[in-house]
KOLTORSE-587653 format. One record per atom (N, C-alpha, C, O): residue number from 1; residue in one letter; atom name; x, y, z. Coordinates in nm, 4 decimals, always signed. Layout:
BEGIN
nr NUM rest A atom CA u X v Y w Z
...
//
This chain:
BEGIN
nr 1 rest X atom N u +4.3338 v +0.5602 w +5.7596
nr 1 rest X atom CA u +4.2034 v +0.6250 w +5.6832
nr 1 rest X atom C u +4.2560 v +0.6458 w +5.5260
nr 1 rest X atom O u +4.3740 v +0.6678 w +5.4988
nr 2 rest X atom N u +4.1408 v +0.6344 w +5.4191
nr 2 rest X atom CA u +4.1621 v +0.6024 w +5.3087
nr 2 rest X atom C u +4.0866 v +0.7704 w +5.2187
nr 2 rest X atom O u +3.9716 v +0.8092 w +5.2393
nr 3 rest X atom N u +4.1735 v +0.8322 w +5.1369
nr 3 rest X atom CA u +4.1033 v +0.8877 w +5.0525
nr 3 rest X atom C u +4.1325 v +0.8811 w +4.8875
nr 3 rest X atom O u +4.2368 v +0.8795 w +4.8221
nr 4 rest X atom N u +3.9665 v +0.8777 w +4.8455
nr 4 rest X atom CA u +3.9755 v +0.8805 w +4.6897
nr 4 rest X atom C u +3.9218 v +0.9795 w +4.5948
nr 4 rest X atom O u +3.8410 v +1.0572 w +4.6458
nr 5 rest X atom N u +3.9476 v +0.9974 w +4.4622
nr 5 rest X atom CA u +3.8756 v +1.0914 w +4.3880
nr 5 rest X atom C u +3.7549 v +1.0141 w +4.2764
nr 5 rest X atom O u +3.8152 v +0.9836 w +4.1735
nr 6 rest X atom N u +3.6790 v +0.9941 w +4.2719
nr 6 rest X atom CA u +3.5923 v +0.9297 w +4.2299
nr 6 rest X atom C u +3.5412 v +1.0420 w +4.0346
nr 6 rest X atom O u +3.5409 v +1.1649 w +4.0275
nr 7 rest X atom N u +3.5236 v +0.9917 w +3.9720
nr 7 rest X atom CA u +3.4730 v +1.0829 w +3.8181
nr 7 rest X atom C u +3.3312 v +0.9766 w +3.8005
nr 7 rest X atom O u +3.3284 v +0.8607 w +3.7591
nr 8 rest X atom N u +3.2519 v +1.0384 w +3.8343
nr 8 rest X atom CA u +3.0925 v +0.9593 w +3.7610
nr 8 rest X atom C u +3.0645 v +0.9959 w +3.6226
nr 8 rest X atom O u +3.0491 v +1.1177 w +3.6140
nr 9 rest X atom N u +3.0546 v +0.9478 w +3.5340
nr 9 rest X atom CA u +2.9828 v +1.0013 w +3.3983
nr 9 rest X atom C u +2.8410 v +0.9379 w +3.3411
nr 9 rest X atom O u +2.8642 v +0.8181 w +3.3242
nr 10 rest X atom N u +2.7603 v +0.9548 w +3.3192
nr 10 rest X atom CA u +2.6100 v +0.9488 w +3.3016
nr 10 rest X atom C u +2.5385 v +1.0806 w +3.2979
nr 10 rest X atom O u +2.5847 v +1.1946 w +3.2925
nr 11 rest X atom N u +2.4072 v +1.0351 w +3.3023
nr 11 rest X atom CA u +2.3089 v +1.1243 w +3.3292
nr 11 rest X atom C u +2.3476 v +1.1381 w +3.5411
nr 11 rest X atom O u +2.3150 v +1.0584 w +3.6291
nr 12 rest X atom N u +2.3962 v +1.2215 w +3.5483
nr 12 rest X atom CA u +2.4091 v +1.2512 w +3.7058
nr 12 rest X atom C u +2.4183 v +1.4276 w +3.7027
nr 12 rest X atom O u +2.4289 v +1.4761 w +3.8153
nr 13 rest X atom N u +2.4161 v +1.5018 w +3.6173
nr 13 rest X atom CA u +2.3926 v +1.6569 w +3.6757
nr 13 rest X atom C u +2.2196 v +1.7097 w +3.6337
nr 13 rest X atom O u +2.1668 v +1.7096 w +3.5225
nr 14 rest X atom N u +2.1734 v +1.7430 w +3.7393
nr 14 rest X atom CA u +2.0425 v +1.8152 w +3.7144
nr 14 rest X atom C u +1.9337 v +1.6524 w +3.7625
nr 14 rest X atom O u +1.8175 v +1.6352 w +3.7257
nr 15 rest X atom N u +2.0167 v +1.5537 w +3.8510
nr 15 rest X atom CA u +1.8912 v +1.4528 w +3.9078
nr 15 rest X atom C u +1.9276 v +1.4570 w +4.0420
nr 15 rest X atom O u +1.9110 v +1.3510 w +4.1023
nr 16 rest X atom N u +1.9647 v +1.5337 w +4.0937
nr 16 rest X atom CA u +2.0141 v +1.5438 w +4.2341
nr 16 rest X atom C u +2.1313 v +1.4598 w +4.3264
nr 16 rest X atom O u +2.1648 v +1.4347 w +4.4421
nr 17 rest X atom N u +2.1651 v +1.4374 w +4.1893
nr 17 rest X atom CA u +2.3039 v +1.3203 w +4.2033
nr 17 rest X atom C u +2.4283 v +1.3805 w +4.3187
nr 17 rest X atom O u +2.4782 v +1.2965 w +4.3935
nr 18 rest X atom N u +2.4719 v +1.5170 w +4.3285
nr 18 rest X atom CA u +2.5491 v +1.5486 w +4.4255
nr 18 rest X atom C u +2.4464 v +1.5735 w +4.5571
nr 18 rest X atom O u +2.4759 v +1.5114 w +4.6592
nr 19 rest X atom N u +2.4084 v +1.6014 w +4.5582
nr 19 rest X atom CA u +2.2509 v +1.5670 w +4.7158
nr 19 rest X atom C u +2.2447 v +1.4448 w +4.7785
nr 19 rest X atom O u +2.2316 v +1.4190 w +4.8982
nr 20 rest X atom N u +2.2589 v +1.3522 w +4.6557
nr 20 rest X atom CA u +2.2396 v +1.1896 w +4.7053
nr 20 rest X atom C u +2.3652 v +1.1506 w +4.7642
nr 20 rest X atom O u +2.3792 v +1.0652 w +4.8517
nr 21 rest X atom N u +2.4515 v +1.2164 w +4.7122
nr 21 rest X atom CA u +2.6188 v +1.1798 w +4.7278
nr 21 rest X atom C u +2.6438 v +1.2338 w +4.8906
nr 21 rest X atom O u +2.6741 v +1.1612 w +4.9853
nr 22 rest X atom N u +2.6218 v +1.3845 w +4.8940
nr 22 rest X atom CA u +2.6219 v +1.4122 w +5.0266
nr 22 rest X atom C u +2.5381 v +1.3491 w +5.1240
nr 22 rest X atom O u +2.5915 v +1.2970 w +5.2219
nr 23 rest X atom N u +2.4411 v +1.3474 w +5.1130
nr 23 rest X atom CA u +2.3482 v +1.2469 w +5.2003
nr 23 rest X atom C u +2.4516 v +1.0944 w +5.2171
nr 23 rest X atom O u +2.4397 v +1.0374 w +5.3255
nr 24 rest X atom N u +2.5048 v +1.0599 w +5.1610
nr 24 rest X atom CA u +2.5715 v +0.9121 w +5.1554
nr 24 rest X atom C u +2.7100 v +0.9548 w +5.2497
nr 24 rest X atom O u +2.7406 v +0.9011 w +5.3562
nr 25 rest X atom N u +2.7781 v +1.0558 w +5.1873
nr 25 rest X atom CA u +2.8622 v +1.0697 w +5.2924
nr 25 rest X atom C u +2.8371 v +1.0991 w +5.4348
nr 25 rest X atom O u +2.9028 v +1.0379 w +5.5189
nr 26 rest X atom N u +2.7471 v +1.1881 w +5.4716
nr 26 rest X atom CA u +2.7036 v +1.2071 w +5.5603
nr 26 rest X atom C u +2.6225 v +1.0712 w +5.6319
nr 26 rest X atom O u +2.5637 v +1.0764 w +5.7400
nr 27 rest X atom N u +2.6296 v +0.9992 w +5.5802
nr 27 rest X atom CA u +2.5553 v +0.8699 w +5.6865
nr 27 rest X atom C u +2.6131 v +0.7903 w +5.6758
nr 27 rest X atom O u +2.5697 v +0.6918 w +5.7354
nr 28 rest X atom N u +2.7776 v +0.7646 w +5.5799
nr 28 rest X atom CA u +2.8964 v +0.6952 w +5.5945
nr 28 rest X atom C u +3.0359 v +0.7724 w +5.6500
nr 28 rest X atom O u +3.1498 v +0.7292 w +5.6320
nr 29 rest X atom N u +3.0082 v +0.8701 w +5.7064
nr 29 rest X atom CA u +3.1095 v +0.9250 w +5.7872
nr 29 rest X atom C u +3.1702 v +0.9552 w +5.7142
nr 29 rest X atom O u +3.2714 v +0.8859 w +5.7239
nr 30 rest X atom N u +3.1837 v +1.0499 w +5.6016
nr 30 rest X atom CA u +3.2931 v +1.0576 w +5.4706
nr 30 rest X atom C u +3.3373 v +1.2245 w +5.4760
nr 30 rest X atom O u +3.2404 v +1.3002 w +5.4706
nr 31 rest X atom N u +3.4269 v +1.2679 w +5.4826
nr 31 rest X atom CA u +3.4650 v +1.4112 w +5.4210
nr 31 rest X atom C u +3.5248 v +1.4160 w +5.3226
nr 31 rest X atom O u +3.5881 v +1.3258 w +5.2676
nr 32 rest X atom N u +3.5041 v +1.5638 w +5.2796
nr 32 rest X atom CA u +3.5648 v +1.6021 w +5.1343
nr 32 rest X atom C u +3.4745 v +1.7077 w +5.0421
nr 32 rest X atom O u +3.4604 v +1.8218 w +5.0859
nr 33 rest X atom N u +3.4120 v +1.6706 w +4.9126
nr 33 rest X atom CA u +3.3898 v +1.6925 w +4.8587
nr 33 rest X atom C u +3.2786 v +1.6466 w +4.7465
nr 33 rest X atom O u +3.2975 v +1.5357 w +4.6966
nr 34 rest X atom N u +3.1538 v +1.7287 w +4.6983
nr 34 rest X atom CA u +3.1169 v +1.6611 w +4.5152
nr 34 rest X atom C u +3.0884 v +1.7714 w +4.4387
nr 34 rest X atom O u +3.0399 v +1.8646 w +4.5030
nr 35 rest X atom N u +3.1106 v +1.7978 w +4.2673
nr 35 rest X atom CA u +3.0637 v +1.8976 w +4.2389
nr 35 rest X atom C u +3.0884 v +1.8453 w +4.0840
nr 35 rest X atom O u +3.1818 v +1.7722 w +4.0512
nr 36 rest X atom N u +3.0145 v +1.8826 w +4.0195
nr 36 rest X atom CA u +2.9511 v +1.9335 w +3.8901
nr 36 rest X atom C u +3.1131 v +1.9363 w +3.7742
nr 36 rest X atom O u +3.2047 v +2.0152 w +3.7974
nr 37 rest X atom N u +3.1145 v +1.9014 w +3.7331
nr 37 rest X atom CA u +3.2283 v +1.9080 w +3.6190
nr 37 rest X atom C u +3.1853 v +1.9872 w +3.5053
nr 37 rest X atom O u +3.0636 v +1.9985 w +3.4909
nr 38 rest X atom N u +3.2842 v +2.0609 w +3.3977
nr 38 rest X atom CA u +3.2068 v +2.1390 w +3.2815
nr 38 rest X atom C u +3.2097 v +2.0527 w +3.1763
nr 38 rest X atom O u +3.2180 v +2.0945 w +3.0608
nr 39 rest X atom N u +3.2053 v +1.9645 w +3.1969
nr 39 rest X atom CA u +3.1869 v +1.8481 w +3.0492
nr 39 rest X atom C u +3.0308 v +1.7299 w +3.1034
nr 39 rest X atom O u +2.9807 v +1.6249 w +3.0632
nr 40 rest X atom N u +3.0130 v +1.8026 w +3.1836
nr 40 rest X atom CA u +2.8721 v +1.6713 w +3.2416
nr 40 rest X atom C u +2.9382 v +1.5830 w +3.3415
nr 40 rest X atom O u +2.8482 v +1.5269 w +3.4042
nr 41 rest X atom N u +3.0321 v +1.5529 w +3.3760
nr 41 rest X atom CA u +3.0902 v +1.4653 w +3.4822
nr 41 rest X atom C u +3.0689 v +1.5199 w +3.5646
nr 41 rest X atom O u +3.0627 v +1.6423 w +3.5530
nr 42 rest X atom N u +3.0429 v +1.4470 w +3.7121
nr 42 rest X atom CA u +3.0309 v +1.4736 w +3.8606
nr 42 rest X atom C u +3.2161 v +1.4245 w +3.9461
nr 42 rest X atom O u +3.2886 v +1.3280 w +3.9217
nr 43 rest X atom N u +3.2275 v +1.4939 w +4.0056
nr 43 rest X atom CA u +3.3741 v +1.4477 w +4.0726
nr 43 rest X atom C u +3.3841 v +1.4487 w +4.2243
nr 43 rest X atom O u +3.3527 v +1.5387 w +4.3023
nr 44 rest X atom N u +3.4294 v +1.3413 w +4.2457
nr 44 rest X atom CA u +3.3396 v +1.3333 w +4.4321
nr 44 rest X atom C u +3.5031 v +1.3065 w +4.4559
nr 44 rest X atom O u +3.5632 v +1.2313 w +4.3792
nr 45 rest X atom N u +3.5695 v +1.3710 w +4.5643
nr 45 rest X atom CA u +3.6702 v +1.3992 w +4.6771
nr 45 rest X atom C u +3.6036 v +1.3464 w +4.8409
nr 45 rest X atom O u +3.5453 v +1.4130 w +4.9265
nr 46 rest X atom N u +3.6456 v +1.1841 w +4.8375
nr 46 rest X atom CA u +3.5864 v +1.1615 w +4.9561
nr 46 rest X atom C u +3.7224 v +1.0710 w +5.0578
nr 46 rest X atom O u +3.8076 v +0.9962 w +5.0099
nr 47 rest X atom N u +3.7114 v +1.0956 w +5.1552
nr 47 rest X atom CA u +3.7639 v +1.0277 w +5.2987
nr 47 rest X atom C u +3.7547 v +1.0067 w +5.3293
nr 47 rest X atom O u +3.6320 v +1.0160 w +5.3255
nr 48 rest X atom N u +3.7891 v +0.9144 w +5.4575
nr 48 rest X atom CA u +3.7515 v +0.8516 w +5.5815
nr 48 rest X atom C u +3.7868 v +0.7128 w +5.5942
nr 48 rest X atom O u +3.8806 v +0.6647 w +5.5307
nr 49 rest X atom N u +3.7212 v +0.6519 w +5.6674
nr 49 rest X atom CA u +3.7535 v +0.5047 w +5.7413
nr 49 rest X atom C u +3.7351 v +0.3856 w +5.5983
nr 49 rest X atom O u +3.6313 v +0.3745 w +5.5332
nr 50 rest X atom N u +3.8975 v +0.2848 w +5.5674
nr 50 rest X atom CA u +3.8689 v +0.2188 w +5.4408
nr 50 rest X atom C u +3.7383 v +0.1424 w +5.4316
nr 50 rest X atom O u +3.7050 v +0.1012 w +5.3205
nr 51 rest X atom N u +3.6474 v +0.1150 w +5.5547
nr 51 rest X atom CA u +3.5538 v +0.0798 w +5.5255
nr 51 rest X atom C u +3.4127 v +0.1252 w +5.4609
nr 51 rest X atom O u +3.3312 v +0.0757 w +5.3831
nr 52 rest X atom N u +3.4322 v +0.2924 w +5.5626
nr 52 rest X atom CA u +3.3224 v +0.3339 w +5.4829
nr 52 rest X atom C u +3.3381 v +0.3895 w +5.3822
nr 52 rest X atom O u +3.2378 v +0.4047 w +5.3124
nr 53 rest X atom N u +3.4281 v +0.4260 w +5.3484
nr 53 rest X atom CA u +3.4734 v +0.4480 w +5.1768
nr 53 rest X atom C u +3.4285 v +0.3338 w +5.1076
nr 53 rest X atom O u +3.3673 v +0.3627 w +5.0048
nr 54 rest X atom N u +3.4381 v +0.2253 w +5.1285
nr 54 rest X atom CA u +3.3937 v +0.0804 w +5.0397
nr 54 rest X atom C u +3.2225 v +0.1206 w +5.0116
nr 54 rest X atom O u +3.1684 v +0.1435 w +4.9035
nr 55 rest X atom N u +3.1525 v +0.1195 w +5.1708
nr 55 rest X atom CA u +3.0217 v +0.1378 w +5.1440
nr 55 rest X atom C u +2.9552 v +0.2582 w +5.0692
nr 55 rest X atom O u +2.8465 v +0.2510 w +5.0118
nr 56 rest X atom N u +3.0353 v +0.3714 w +5.0772
nr 56 rest X atom CA u +3.0126 v +0.5219 w +5.0338
nr 56 rest X atom C u +3.0151 v +0.4688 w +4.8801
nr 56 rest X atom O u +2.9101 v +0.4770 w +4.8163
nr 57 rest X atom N u +3.1210 v +0.4195 w +4.8237
nr 57 rest X atom CA u +3.1577 v +0.4018 w +4.7034
nr 57 rest X atom C u +3.0343 v +0.3089 w +4.5905
nr 57 rest X atom O u +3.0166 v +0.3217 w +4.4693
nr 58 rest X atom N u +2.9700 v +0.2225 w +4.6849
nr 58 rest X atom CA u +2.9010 v +0.1231 w +4.6442
nr 58 rest X atom C u +2.7635 v +0.1751 w +4.6473
nr 58 rest X atom O u +2.6715 v +0.1565 w +4.5678
nr 59 rest X atom N u +2.7687 v +0.2445 w +4.7562
nr 59 rest X atom CA u +2.6337 v +0.3743 w +4.7506
nr 59 rest X atom C u +2.5858 v +0.4465 w +4.5995
nr 59 rest X atom O u +2.4853 v +0.4262 w +4.5314
nr 60 rest X atom N u +2.6908 v +0.5298 w +4.5810
nr 60 rest X atom CA u +2.7457 v +0.6182 w +4.4802
nr 60 rest X atom C u +2.7274 v +0.5592 w +4.3518
nr 60 rest X atom O u +2.6974 v +0.6308 w +4.2562
nr 61 rest X atom N u +2.7439 v +0.4213 w +4.3379
nr 61 rest X atom CA u +2.7514 v +0.4024 w +4.2020
nr 61 rest X atom C u +2.6143 v +0.3359 w +4.1440
nr 61 rest X atom O u +2.5765 v +0.2968 w +4.0336
nr 62 rest X atom N u +2.5769 v +0.3409 w +4.2334
nr 62 rest X atom CA u +2.3751 v +0.3430 w +4.2225
nr 62 rest X atom C u +2.3226 v +0.4316 w +4.2128
nr 62 rest X atom O u +2.2225 v +0.4269 w +4.1413
nr 63 rest X atom N u +2.3446 v +0.5121 w +4.2530
nr 63 rest X atom CA u +2.3204 v +0.6614 w +4.2586
nr 63 rest X atom C u +2.1179 v +0.7322 w +4.3004
nr 63 rest X atom O u +2.0472 v +0.6534 w +4.3632
nr 64 rest X atom N u +2.0763 v +0.8239 w +4.2731
nr 64 rest X atom CA u +1.9610 v +0.8646 w +4.3002
nr 64 rest X atom C u +1.8596 v +0.7758 w +4.1855
nr 64 rest X atom O u +1.9031 v +0.7005 w +4.0984
nr 65 rest X atom N u +1.7335 v +0.8033 w +4.2086
nr 65 rest X atom CA u +1.6367 v +0.7107 w +4.1204
nr 65 rest X atom C u +1.6628 v +0.7816 w +3.9978
nr 65 rest X atom O u +1.6690 v +0.6920 w +3.9136
nr 66 rest X atom N u +1.6814 v +0.8905 w +3.9408
nr 66 rest X atom CA u +1.6511 v +0.9410 w +3.8365
nr 66 rest X atom C u +1.8047 v +0.9683 w +3.7663
nr 66 rest X atom O u +1.8306 v +1.0469 w +3.6751
nr 67 rest X atom N u +1.8660 v +0.9083 w +3.8144
nr 67 rest X atom CA u +2.0625 v +0.9055 w +3.7473
nr 67 rest X atom C u +2.0775 v +0.8171 w +3.6675
nr 67 rest X atom O u +2.0073 v +0.7168 w +3.6809
nr 68 rest X atom N u +2.1607 v +0.8235 w +3.5727
nr 68 rest X atom CA u +2.2191 v +0.7098 w +3.5231
nr 68 rest X atom C u +2.3722 v +0.6465 w +3.5616
nr 68 rest X atom O u +2.3744 v +0.5611 w +3.4729
nr 69 rest X atom N u +2.4633 v +0.6345 w +3.6115
nr 69 rest X atom CA u +2.5540 v +0.5926 w +3.6201
nr 69 rest X atom C u +2.6557 v +0.5168 w +3.5057
nr 69 rest X atom O u +2.7023 v +0.4067 w +3.5349
nr 70 rest X atom N u +2.6853 v +0.5740 w +3.3868
nr 70 rest X atom CA u +2.7518 v +0.5112 w +3.2808
nr 70 rest X atom C u +2.8947 v +0.4462 w +3.3412
nr 70 rest X atom O u +2.9237 v +0.3281 w +3.3597
nr 71 rest X atom N u +2.9826 v +0.5838 w +3.3677
nr 71 rest X atom CA u +3.0881 v +0.5021 w +3.3845
nr 71 rest X atom C u +3.1363 v +0.5762 w +3.5138
nr 71 rest X atom O u +3.0916 v +0.6889 w +3.5353
nr 72 rest X atom N u +3.2198 v +0.5225 w +3.5958
nr 72 rest X atom CA u +3.2422 v +0.5045 w +3.7878
nr 72 rest X atom C u +3.4191 v +0.4402 w +3.7752
nr 72 rest X atom O u +3.4723 v +0.3312 w +3.7543
nr 73 rest X atom N u +3.4608 v +0.5738 w +3.8006
nr 73 rest X atom CA u +3.6493 v +0.5688 w +3.7595
nr 73 rest X atom C u +3.6639 v +0.6000 w +3.9324
nr 73 rest X atom O u +3.6239 v +0.6991 w +3.9935
nr 74 rest X atom N u +3.7236 v +0.4987 w +3.9769
nr 74 rest X atom CA u +3.7804 v +0.5556 w +4.1381
nr 74 rest X atom C u +3.9304 v +0.5591 w +4.1199
nr 74 rest X atom O u +3.9858 v +0.4820 w +4.0415
nr 75 rest X atom N u +3.9981 v +0.6504 w +4.1937
nr 75 rest X atom CA u +4.1456 v +0.6780 w +4.2429
nr 75 rest X atom C u +4.1858 v +0.6541 w +4.3651
nr 75 rest X atom O u +4.1254 v +0.7147 w +4.4537
nr 76 rest X atom N u +4.2733 v +0.5808 w +4.3965
nr 76 rest X atom CA u +4.3320 v +0.6428 w +4.5267
nr 76 rest X atom C u +4.4200 v +0.7663 w +4.5511
nr 76 rest X atom O u +4.5209 v +0.7684 w +4.4807
nr 77 rest X atom N u +4.4059 v +0.8581 w +4.6259
nr 77 rest X atom CA u +4.5147 v +0.9825 w +4.6607
nr 77 rest X atom C u +4.5460 v +1.0007 w +4.7671
nr 77 rest X atom O u +4.4976 v +0.9336 w +4.8582
nr 78 rest X atom N u +4.6458 v +1.1067 w +4.7911
nr 78 rest X atom CA u +4.7001 v +1.1084 w +4.9248
nr 78 rest X atom C u +4.5923 v +1.1430 w +4.9908
nr 78 rest X atom O u +4.4928 v +1.1906 w +4.9362
nr 79 rest X atom N u +4.6072 v +1.1153 w +5.1501
nr 79 rest X atom CA u +4.5131 v +1.2218 w +5.2815
nr 79 rest X atom C u +4.5029 v +1.3270 w +5.2655
nr 79 rest X atom O u +4.6119 v +1.3736 w +5.2325
nr 80 rest X atom N u +4.4049 v +1.4210 w +5.2713
nr 80 rest X atom CA u +4.4060 v +1.5732 w +5.2924
nr 80 rest X atom C u +4.3667 v +1.5851 w +5.4039
nr 80 rest X atom O u +4.4386 v +1.6744 w +5.4486
nr 81 rest X atom N u +4.2910 v +1.5511 w +5.4912
nr 81 rest X atom CA u +4.2409 v +1.5615 w +5.6081
nr 81 rest X atom C u +4.1073 v +1.6980 w +5.6098
nr 81 rest X atom O u +4.1109 v +1.8035 w +5.6731
nr 82 rest X atom N u +4.0222 v +1.6583 w +5.5375
nr 82 rest X atom CA u +3.9009 v +1.7151 w +5.5239
nr 82 rest X atom C u +3.8099 v +1.7282 w +5.6599
nr 82 rest X atom O u +3.8065 v +1.6263 w +5.7290
nr 83 rest X atom N u +3.7427 v +1.8312 w +5.7020
nr 83 rest X atom CA u +3.6835 v +1.8500 w +5.7997
nr 83 rest X atom C u +3.5341 v +1.7883 w +5.7712
nr 83 rest X atom O u +3.4857 v +1.6902 w +5.8277
nr 84 rest X atom N u +3.4861 v +1.8516 w +5.6922
nr 84 rest X atom CA u +3.3178 v +1.8083 w +5.6854
nr 84 rest X atom C u +3.2982 v +1.7828 w +5.4951
nr 84 rest X atom O u +3.3843 v +1.8088 w +5.4111
nr 85 rest X atom N u +3.1776 v +1.7331 w +5.4726
nr 85 rest X atom CA u +3.1625 v +1.7150 w +5.3312
nr 85 rest X atom C u +3.0764 v +1.7982 w +5.2842
nr 85 rest X atom O u +2.9675 v +1.8151 w +5.3389
nr 86 rest X atom N u +3.1194 v +1.8715 w +5.1596
nr 86 rest X atom CA u +3.0319 v +2.0157 w +5.0707
nr 86 rest X atom C u +3.0458 v +1.9628 w +4.9472
nr 86 rest X atom O u +3.1337 v +1.9003 w +4.8877
nr 87 rest X atom N u +2.8655 v +2.0299 w +4.9075
nr 87 rest X atom CA u +2.8419 v +2.0779 w +4.7814
nr 87 rest X atom C u +2.9438 v +2.1693 w +4.7189
nr 87 rest X atom O u +2.9562 v +2.2807 w +4.7699
nr 88 rest X atom N u +3.0111 v +2.1406 w +4.6255
nr 88 rest X atom CA u +3.0848 v +2.2633 w +4.5713
nr 88 rest X atom C u +2.9862 v +2.2696 w +4.4186
nr 88 rest X atom O u +2.9518 v +2.1835 w +4.3376
nr 89 rest X atom N u +2.9574 v +2.4607 w +4.4337
nr 89 rest X atom CA u +2.9257 v +2.4767 w +4.3159
nr 89 rest X atom C u +3.0553 v +2.5640 w +4.2019
nr 89 rest X atom O u +3.1557 v +2.6139 w +4.2525
nr 90 rest X atom N u +3.0382 v +2.5676 w +4.0984
nr 90 rest X atom CA u +3.1407 v +2.6077 w +3.9924
nr 90 rest X atom C u +3.0525 v +2.7345 w +3.9150
nr 90 rest X atom O u +3.1022 v +2.7954 w +3.8202
//
């Protein structure tokens, strides 16, 4: 199992990006969360099988049609054990 923290910058708020990520998480069997950050970025905390994480990251880099991803930073972090994937509200 692998866990990553992803910070996405660009036009990623107000364009359905979090819902896009949540749908991708469901289709790739990923647990964790996605949330908007106060600075206009989006944070994704995702864990699952390494191959699923790889495909999930590839999909998230594209984003939904109305989004624009300028910066996509991925960090490996210790496994936590999430039971589901959630869209967090700030």
